[in-house]
VMD Tcl script that builds the backbone (N, CA, C; Angstrom):
set m [mol new atoms 255]
animate dup $m
set s [atomselect $m all]
$s set {name element resname resid chain x y z} {
  {N N MET 1 A 18.370 14.389 18.307}
  {CA C MET 1 A 18.821 14.516 16.950}
  {C C MET 1 A 18.571 13.215 16.184}
  {N N TYR 2 A 18.809 12.093 16.834}
  {CA C TYR 2 A 18.590 10.814 16.166}
  {C C TYR 2 A 17.128 10.667 15.758}
  {N N ALA 3 A 16.208 11.090 16.617}
  {CA C ALA 3 A 14.776 10.983 16.305}
  {C C ALA 3 A 14.424 11.838 15.094}
  {N N LEU 4 A 15.002 13.025 15.003}
  {CA C LEU 4 A 14.757 13.901 13.854}
  {C C LEU 4 A 15.273 13.251 12.577}
  {N N PHE 5 A 16.464 12.674 12.649}
  {CA C PHE 5 A 17.030 11.992 11.489}
  {C C PHE 5 A 16.150 10.823 11.070}
  {N N ALA 6 A 15.668 10.058 12.041}
  {CA C ALA 6 A 14.817 8.898 11.751}
  {C C ALA 6 A 13.510 9.333 11.087}
  {N N LEU 7 A 12.903 10.390 11.592}
  {CA C LEU 7 A 11.656 10.882 10.998}
  {C C LEU 7 A 11.885 11.404 9.581}
  {N N THR 8 A 13.010 12.067 9.385}
  {CA C THR 8 A 13.341 12.583 8.060}
  {C C THR 8 A 13.554 11.437 7.079}
  {N N ALA 9 A 14.274 10.415 7.505}
  {CA C ALA 9 A 14.507 9.246 6.648}
  {C C ALA 9 A 13.205 8.536 6.342}
  {N N LEU 10 A 12.327 8.472 7.319}
  {CA C LEU 10 A 11.032 7.823 7.120}
  {C C LEU 10 A 10.234 8.539 6.032}
  {N N ALA 11 A 10.336 9.853 5.984}
  {CA C ALA 11 A 9.634 10.614 4.951}
  {C C ALA 11 A 10.140 10.234 3.562}
  {N N GLY 12 A 11.418 9.927 3.452}
  {CA C GLY 12 A 11.991 9.543 2.176}
  {C C GLY 12 A 11.635 8.133 1.748}
  {N N CYS 13 A 11.135 7.322 2.653}
  {CA C CYS 13 A 10.786 5.936 2.327}
  {C C CYS 13 A 9.677 5.855 1.286}
  {N N ASP 14 A 8.876 6.878 1.190}
  {CA C ASP 14 A 7.815 6.894 0.182}
  {C C ASP 14 A 8.385 7.006 -1.227}
  {N N VAL 15 A 9.582 7.563 -1.329}
  {CA C VAL 15 A 10.184 7.815 -2.626}
  {C C VAL 15 A 11.344 6.858 -2.907}
  {N N PHE 16 A 12.157 6.590 -1.902}
  {CA C PHE 16 A 13.379 5.823 -2.092}
  {C C PHE 16 A 13.391 4.560 -1.233}
  {N N THR 17 A 13.967 3.495 -1.770}
  {CA C THR 17 A 14.105 2.252 -1.003}
  {C C THR 17 A 15.563 1.872 -0.805}
  {N N ASP 18 A 16.478 2.460 -1.553}
  {CA C ASP 18 A 17.895 2.172 -1.431}
  {C C ASP 18 A 18.483 2.936 -0.246}
  {N N THR 19 A 19.359 2.296 0.511}
  {CA C THR 19 A 19.949 2.918 1.701}
  {C C THR 19 A 20.720 4.191 1.361}
  {N N THR 20 A 21.506 4.160 0.306}
  {CA C THR 20 A 22.279 5.336 -0.089}
  {C C THR 20 A 21.348 6.486 -0.464}
  {N N ASP 21 A 20.290 6.175 -1.186}
  {CA C ASP 21 A 19.311 7.198 -1.544}
  {C C ASP 21 A 18.692 7.810 -0.295}
  {N N LEU 22 A 18.303 6.956 0.647}
  {CA C LEU 22 A 17.677 7.436 1.883}
  {C C LEU 22 A 18.635 8.285 2.711}
  {N N GLU 23 A 19.898 7.870 2.789}
  {CA C GLU 23 A 20.891 8.639 3.545}
  {C C GLU 23 A 21.021 10.055 2.982}
  {N N GLN 24 A 21.128 10.151 1.679}
  {CA C GLN 24 A 21.280 11.462 1.053}
  {C C GLN 24 A 20.006 12.297 1.187}
  {N N PHE 25 A 18.849 11.653 1.049}
  {CA C PHE 25 A 17.579 12.350 1.226}
  {C C PHE 25 A 17.496 12.924 2.644}
  {N N ALA 26 A 17.836 12.107 3.630}
  {CA C ALA 26 A 17.768 12.553 5.024}
  {C C ALA 26 A 18.762 13.684 5.288}
  {N N TYR 27 A 19.980 13.544 4.796}
  {CA C TYR 27 A 20.995 14.576 4.992}
  {C C TYR 27 A 20.536 15.915 4.410}
  {N N LEU 28 A 20.083 15.885 3.172}
  {CA C LEU 28 A 19.650 17.122 2.522}
  {C C LEU 28 A 18.400 17.698 3.176}
  {N N SER 29 A 17.520 16.824 3.657}
  {CA C SER 29 A 16.314 17.292 4.353}
  {C C SER 29 A 16.666 18.005 5.644}
  {N N LEU 30 A 17.720 17.542 6.303}
  {CA C LEU 30 A 18.152 18.211 7.531}
  {C C LEU 30 A 18.805 19.559 7.219}
  {N N LEU 31 A 19.476 19.660 6.083}
  {CA C LEU 31 A 20.046 20.953 5.676}
  {C C LEU 31 A 18.949 21.948 5.349}
  {N N ASN 32 A 17.909 21.443 4.664}
  {CA C ASN 32 A 16.811 22.293 4.228}
  {C C ASN 32 A 15.602 21.401 3.917}
  {N N PRO 33 A 14.558 21.485 4.707}
  {CA C PRO 33 A 13.387 20.632 4.474}
  {C C PRO 33 A 12.763 20.799 3.084}
  {N N ARG 34 A 13.063 21.902 2.421}
  {CA C ARG 34 A 12.514 22.145 1.079}
  {C C ARG 34 A 13.586 21.975 -0.009}
  {N N PHE 35 A 14.618 21.182 0.286}
  {CA C PHE 35 A 15.729 21.025 -0.655}
  {C C PHE 35 A 15.270 20.549 -2.021}
  {N N ASP 36 A 14.176 19.780 -2.048}
  {CA C ASP 36 A 13.712 19.212 -3.321}
  {C C ASP 36 A 13.036 20.248 -4.224}
  {N N GLU 37 A 12.914 21.483 -3.761}
  {CA C GLU 37 A 12.401 22.557 -4.605}
  {C C GLU 37 A 13.499 23.160 -5.475}
  {N N ASN 38 A 14.752 22.850 -5.167}
  {CA C ASN 38 A 15.874 23.327 -5.954}
  {C C ASN 38 A 15.801 22.683 -7.337}
  {N N PRO 39 A 15.958 23.463 -8.417}
  {CA C PRO 39 A 15.826 22.910 -9.773}
  {C C PRO 39 A 16.799 21.768 -10.074}
  {N N VAL 40 A 18.016 21.853 -9.569}
  {CA C VAL 40 A 18.993 20.786 -9.807}
  {C C VAL 40 A 18.534 19.504 -9.131}
  {N N ILE 41 A 18.046 19.625 -7.903}
  {CA C ILE 41 A 17.584 18.453 -7.157}
  {C C ILE 41 A 16.339 17.872 -7.810}
  {N N ARG 42 A 15.418 18.734 -8.171}
  {CA C ARG 42 A 14.174 18.279 -8.809}
  {C C ARG 42 A 14.473 17.495 -10.090}
  {N N ARG 43 A 15.375 18.025 -10.899}
  {CA C ARG 43 A 15.755 17.357 -12.153}
  {C C ARG 43 A 16.427 16.010 -11.858}
  {N N THR 44 A 17.275 15.980 -10.838}
  {CA C THR 44 A 17.964 14.743 -10.475}
  {C C THR 44 A 16.975 13.688 -9.982}
  {N N ILE 45 A 15.993 14.092 -9.206}
  {CA C ILE 45 A 14.974 13.150 -8.727}
  {C C ILE 45 A 14.252 12.521 -9.912}
  {N N GLU 46 A 13.890 13.347 -10.875}
  {CA C GLU 46 A 13.194 12.826 -12.061}
  {C C GLU 46 A 14.087 11.882 -12.874}
  {N N GLN 47 A 15.346 12.247 -13.026}
  {CA C GLN 47 A 16.264 11.450 -13.846}
  {C C GLN 47 A 16.650 10.130 -13.178}
  {N N THR 48 A 16.623 10.082 -11.853}
  {CA C THR 48 A 17.070 8.877 -11.148}
  {C C THR 48 A 15.909 8.026 -10.641}
  {N N LYS 49 A 14.705 8.445 -10.952}
  {CA C LYS 49 A 13.509 7.729 -10.522}
  {C C LYS 49 A 13.602 6.260 -10.951}
  {N N ASP 50 A 13.286 5.362 -10.046}
  {CA C ASP 50 A 13.272 3.921 -10.304}
  {C C ASP 50 A 14.655 3.324 -10.580}
  {N N LYS 51 A 15.724 4.027 -10.206}
  {CA C LYS 51 A 17.080 3.503 -10.367}
  {C C LYS 51 A 17.732 3.453 -8.987}
  {N N LEU 52 A 17.754 2.269 -8.385}
  {CA C LEU 52 A 18.283 2.128 -7.029}
  {C C LEU 52 A 19.707 2.656 -6.908}
  {N N GLY 53 A 19.918 3.507 -5.927}
  {CA C GLY 53 A 21.236 4.052 -5.648}
  {C C GLY 53 A 21.638 5.230 -6.510}
  {N N ALA 54 A 20.900 5.508 -7.565}
  {CA C ALA 54 A 21.285 6.572 -8.490}
  {C C ALA 54 A 21.131 7.958 -7.855}
  {N N PHE 55 A 20.070 8.161 -7.089}
  {CA C PHE 55 A 19.866 9.458 -6.437}
  {C C PHE 55 A 20.992 9.723 -5.442}
  {N N GLY 56 A 21.291 8.738 -4.612}
  {CA C GLY 56 A 22.362 8.896 -3.622}
  {C C GLY 56 A 23.697 9.200 -4.267}
  {N N ALA 57 A 24.008 8.483 -5.330}
  {CA C ALA 57 A 25.267 8.712 -6.038}
  {C C ALA 57 A 25.303 10.114 -6.644}
  {N N ALA 58 A 24.201 10.536 -7.219}
  {CA C ALA 58 A 24.134 11.871 -7.817}
  {C C ALA 58 A 24.282 12.955 -6.751}
  {N N MET 59 A 23.668 12.751 -5.600}
  {CA C MET 59 A 23.733 13.752 -4.535}
  {C C MET 59 A 25.130 13.842 -3.944}
  {N N ARG 60 A 25.825 12.719 -3.870}
  {CA C ARG 60 A 27.209 12.749 -3.370}
  {C C ARG 60 A 28.110 13.522 -4.314}
  {N N GLY 61 A 27.733 13.604 -5.576}
  {CA C GLY 61 A 28.524 14.322 -6.560}
  {C C GLY 61 A 28.063 15.743 -6.818}
  {N N LEU 62 A 27.153 16.242 -5.974}
  {CA C LEU 62 A 26.674 17.617 -6.165}
  {C C LEU 62 A 27.816 18.613 -6.058}
  {N N PRO 63 A 27.840 19.595 -6.922}
  {CA C PRO 63 A 28.841 20.658 -6.779}
  {C C PRO 63 A 28.633 21.392 -5.453}
  {N N ASP 64 A 29.722 21.843 -4.866}
  {CA C ASP 64 A 29.643 22.585 -3.600}
  {C C ASP 64 A 28.710 23.778 -3.702}
  {N N SER 65 A 28.672 24.405 -4.874}
  {CA C SER 65 A 27.825 25.593 -5.048}
  {C C SER 65 A 26.345 25.254 -4.864}
  {N N VAL 66 A 25.917 24.067 -5.305}
  {CA C VAL 66 A 24.518 23.660 -5.146}
  {C C VAL 66 A 24.226 23.379 -3.677}
  {N N VAL 67 A 25.148 22.714 -2.995}
  {CA C VAL 67 A 24.963 22.438 -1.557}
  {C C VAL 67 A 24.872 23.756 -0.790}
  {N N GLU 68 A 25.735 24.702 -1.114}
  {CA C GLU 68 A 25.701 26.004 -0.441}
  {C C GLU 68 A 24.385 26.728 -0.718}
  {N N GLU 69 A 23.882 26.614 -1.944}
  {CA C GLU 69 A 22.601 27.235 -2.289}
  {C C GLU 69 A 21.466 26.614 -1.462}
  {N N ILE 70 A 21.495 25.301 -1.304}
  {CA C ILE 70 A 20.477 24.613 -0.504}
  {C C ILE 70 A 20.555 25.083 0.944}
  {N N LYS 71 A 21.759 25.222 1.471}
  {CA C LYS 71 A 21.928 25.712 2.844}
  {C C LYS 71 A 21.393 27.135 2.978}
  {N N ARG 72 A 21.732 27.992 2.005}
  {CA C ARG 72 A 21.276 29.392 2.056}
  {C C ARG 72 A 19.764 29.479 2.005}
  {N N ASP 73 A 19.162 28.675 1.147}
  {CA C ASP 73 A 17.712 28.716 0.978}
  {C C ASP 73 A 16.958 28.164 2.169}
  {N N SER 74 A 17.675 27.579 3.138}
  {CA C SER 74 A 17.002 27.006 4.301}
  {C C SER 74 A 16.550 28.080 5.278}
  {N N GLY 75 A 17.097 29.295 5.129}
  {CA C GLY 75 A 16.736 30.373 6.035}
  {C C GLY 75 A 17.610 30.444 7.262}
  {N N GLU 76 A 18.580 29.531 7.378}
  {CA C GLU 76 A 19.471 29.544 8.546}
  {C C GLU 76 A 20.211 30.862 8.653}
  {N N ASP 77 A 20.691 31.374 7.509}
  {CA C ASP 77 A 21.457 32.614 7.538}
  {C C ASP 77 A 20.619 33.790 7.991}
  {N N SER 78 A 19.336 33.800 7.633}
  {CA C SER 78 A 18.505 34.941 7.999}
  {C C SER 78 A 18.307 35.028 9.495}
  {N N ALA 79 A 18.357 33.911 10.192}
  {CA C ALA 79 A 18.226 33.918 11.638}
  {C C ALA 79 A 19.427 34.555 12.303}
  {N N SER 80 A 20.589 34.457 11.665}
  {CA C SER 80 A 21.792 35.041 12.239}
  {C C SER 80 A 22.106 36.417 11.683}
  {N N GLY 81 A 21.176 36.926 10.837}
  {CA C GLY 81 A 21.366 38.263 10.290}
  {C C GLY 81 A 22.139 38.290 8.981}
  {N N GLY 82 A 22.470 37.101 8.430}
  {CA C GLY 82 A 23.250 37.074 7.209}
  {C C GLY 82 A 22.486 36.557 6.018}
  {N N GLY 83 A 21.216 36.852 5.952}
  {CA C GLY 83 A 20.377 36.334 4.874}
  {C C GLY 83 A 20.655 36.950 3.534}
  {N N LYS 84 A 19.857 36.575 2.551}
  {CA C LYS 84 A 20.018 37.093 1.192}
  {C C LYS 84 A 19.760 38.591 1.162}
  {N N SER 85 A 20.428 39.264 0.254}
  {CA C SER 85 A 20.232 40.713 0.122}
  {C C SER 85 A 19.169 40.988 -0.905}
}
mol reanalyze $m
mol bondsrecalc $m
mol representation Tube
mol addrep $m
């Protein structure tokens, strides 16, 4: 698991240099590798570009509904038979 987290964080190094930003990028990537396709996330990435720590702070303040949407869109539920209708 640690190796997966490290590889995920490494992928974020191309975009983020702040530790908080990288932590949030890695966390969300583990929830859903395509999390950045979510419109809220995409807009936040654009708005926080070049602002150290801003992405991480914004992600920590995400509404629960957005986090749940990211989890649902990961396809995890479909593997257990509880996917989208």
